[in-house]
N, C-alpha and C positions, 0 to 999 in steps of 0.2 A: 396465480401463485398463492399458496396458503400461507398464514402467519404460524400457526402450531403445527407440530409435527408428532406423529405417532411412534410408538416402539416399532411397529412393523417397518415404517418407513427408515428409521434409525438404522436397523439391521440391514435393510435393503441397500441403504446408501454406503454403509461400510463394505457391504459385498460388491458394489460396483467399483469401489475405488481400492479394494483389497486391503483395507485399514483394519488393524485389530482394535479392540476396545480400548488399549493403552494408547494407540496413535490418536483415536477420537479425543480422548480424555485431555491428552497433551495440547491438541490444537485448540479445543474448546475451553481450555483451563478448567477443567473439572476433574473431580477424582475418578479413578477407575471404578471405585465403588458405586458411584453415582451413576455411571454409565450403565453398569451391570444391572442396577435396580431400576433404572428407566426402562432398559430392554426387555426385562421379564414382566414389567407392568408391577413391581412393589411399589413404586411411587409415581406420581404424576409430575411433569416437569413444570416449575415456575416459569413464567414468561421470559425472565432474564435467561434461565437455563436453557429453555427451548431456543432463544435468540442465538446464544452461544454455538450451539449445535448447529443451528440451520447457517449461521454465517461460517462457519467452518467448512460445511459441506458446499456452500455457494461458492467460497474462494477456491474450492477445489473443483469447480465447474459443474455442480450438479443443481437442480432445481427441483421443488416439491410441488406436486400437483394434488388437487382435491380428487377422491376423498383419502386415498392411501397411495398415491403414485410418488415415483422419484424417478429422474432420468438426466442423462447428461445435457447441459444447456445447448440448445442449438444455436444460440446467438453467439458471436464471437466478439461482440462489443456491449460495453456497459456504458451508460450515461449518468453523471451525477450532476445535480443542479442546484443552484442556491447555496446558502449557508449549510444547511442541513447535509447536502450533497458533498461540498467540500471537505466537511467533517468526516463522513462516512469514507471518502477516499483516503484521507489520510489515516483513518482507522486501519483501512486495508494495507497502507504502506506500513504502518508500524506492525501488523499481524505478520507481515512477509519478513520484515527485519528481525523480529524476534525469534523466527523460525529458520531463518536462512542466513548463511554467511556471504552471499553475493553482494556486488556492489549495487548502489542506487546512484543513478545520475540525473541530473536536471539542467537544462538551458532555459535562460530567461534574460530580458533586458535589465530588470531589478526584481526583488522579491515583494515589492510594496503592495501591488494588487492582492497577491496571494496572502499576504500578511494581514491587509484589510480585511478581506473575506473571511478569514478564520476568526479574527476577534480574540477574544480571551480564549478560545479553544486552542489557538496557536500556542499560547504560552504553556499550556499542559501538554501538548504534543512535542514541543521543543524539549521540555524537561524528561518526557519518557524516552524520547530518542537519545537524548544524551547519557541517559542511565544504561543504554545499550551498549555504549562505547567502552572498549576499544573494538569489540566485535563486528561493529557495523561500519562499513565505508561508504560514506555519502559524499559526492563530489558535485559541486555546483559551479556553472560558468555563468557570469553577469557580463554586461559591458561596462565601459569605463565609467559610466553614469550610474553607478550602483549607490543605493542609499540606505537601504535596511541594516540593521544591527546584525552581524553574522550569527547565524545559530552555532553554538559551541561544538556540535558533533560533526559539522559539516566543513569540509576543505573548500575553499572558495579560490577561483581564478577569474581574470578580466581578460576580456578579448574585444576587438574592435567590432563595431556594429555591422560591418560589411560581411562579417561571418556568421551572424546571429538572426534568425527570423523573428518577427515580432510575436510569434504565437510560441508561448513557453511549451516546453515538453518535459515530460518526466517519465523515466525507464526503472522499472523494479521487476526482477525476475524476468518473465516472458510477457510483461504488461507494458504498453507503450501508451502514454497518456498526453494528450493535448489539452491546454487551458484556453477557453474563449471567454473573453469578457466582453461587455456591452450587450449581453442577452438579459431577458428577464424571465426567471430569475437567474442572477449572475452570481458566479460564472458557471459556464457549462463546461464539464470535463468529460470527454470522450476517450474512453480506455479502449484500446485494442489488444484483445487477448491472442497475440501471436508472437511465437518465438522468433520468426523470420523478420518480423517488422522490428521487434524490439533489438535483435542482434544487429540489424543494418543500422539502425540509428544509434545504438551504443558505438559502433565503429565510427559513425559519423562525430559523435561526441568526443571520443578520444582522439580523433584527429584535430579537432580544434582545442582539446585539452593541451595537446603538445605545444601548440602555438600560444596559448594563454600566458599571462602574467600572473604569479601567485600574490594573492590579496590577504588571505587568512589561512592559517594551518592550525587545526586543533592541537591542544597539548599532547593528547595521547597519540597523534601521529607524528609530532615533533620527536617525542620519545622513542618512537618505533623506528624513526629515520637515523637517529643517533647510534642505535645498537650496530 
């Protein structure tokens, strides 16, 4: 897989996804004028611009090949490892939340291992997710022994350990992720890009959600429930 991408690849990738230049600009957080100039070769992309375009296409299921190739990713699994990996994972979660109205759900014994793995990056992530409220609905199930300070954008409920596996899972869109700790580098996050798997575990989540006890409800959700 290559780092930079050419104007030919950008146009080919758009054609594969049936994206307009406006769609690409929105998903890559660029101006439409910049996309147009890149595609006709008027300007060469800076590394940050190239990364934004590449990540937008990769999140849509494409990959770029040397020298000028682009194709649908044959893999249905993405693996993130270590501190850099977990930051990249939550970048993808944020990108999804910014562009979609669907719910995000997660189950874990407590959030401490994830909070520790993110470090200072977690403070920034919580702030940017909070800024998306009230459009983003994030629900989290913990056990009775939760410790972490609640994220203000997330609704929390608690449930008995007998209903919760020790392996945390996270669902956003058609993505089902499990978090594995104790590996080097840790954590290892395995993301299955599967609508069937995501839907199946989302149903499991809400069956537990109905049994769980409310722990924390964000202000924007409280206001919505009062209406």
